[in-house]
C-alpha positions, 0 to 999 in steps of 0.5 A: 946412758946405758943402752938396754941392748934392745935394737928396734928395726929400721923401717925399709921405706926410710931411705925412699920417704927421705929420697921423695922429700929431698926431691919435692923440696929441690923441685921449687928451686928447679922449677923457678929456673925454668919458668923464669928463663922462658919469659922471651920465648914461646908458649910451647917452650914455657909448657914443657915445665908442668910447673909454668903458667904462660900468660897470653897477654905480656907473653910471659912464663910465670911459675904456677902459684901451688899454694892457690887452685886457680892463679890470681887474676893479679898474677893473669887473667883466666882468659889469658893464662895457658897452662898444659897446652898453649891452644886452651885457655885456663878459663875454657879448661876449667868448663870443660873439666866441670863439664866433664865431670858433672857428665860422669857424675851425672852417668854414674848416678843414672846407673846406681839409680838404674841398677837399684831399680833392677834389682828392686823390681826382681823381689816383689817388696812385702806389699807386692807379696801381700797383695798376691797372697790377697788375690789368691785367697779371693780367687779360693773363695770365689771357687768355693762360692761357685761351688756352693751355687752350683749344688744349690742350683742342682738341687732345686732343678732336681727338686723341680725335676729340671735337672738333666739326669741320663734318661732311663728310657733312652734306647739302647743301641747294638754294637 
């Protein structure tokens, strides 16, 4: 089989990706040795390794079951399991994280609602524009009717002599 002479460029991330994959393959083997060795010791020594779980009922240091989100109750009950820190059990940790996460989501939703409402109130929508236009048209028509009524009333006053004109017989004042 002869090569065509064309050589494809090798990606630069190839050795880095291979090194990371090798590290991830060796990590469970190292974690297994560390967790089982800390069984008869304290919770603090067990939880120095992030992949370990401390069961408070039987004082055992166990591997955290990475295939499941929560450790099964056959391994250790949630109320007696410790992970990350010794002073908080897993059950309380889950509840606290749920409350904090829910509060954050609620806060973001409220902020988004307030921002959308504020931007909507800044610019009038079509119904508001239509109402403003109709109000202006009514005001103009009302002014026209007032002017017509005033003219008509002035004509009637003039006809019956009730119109207050300048008095032609007013006294001249010398300045």
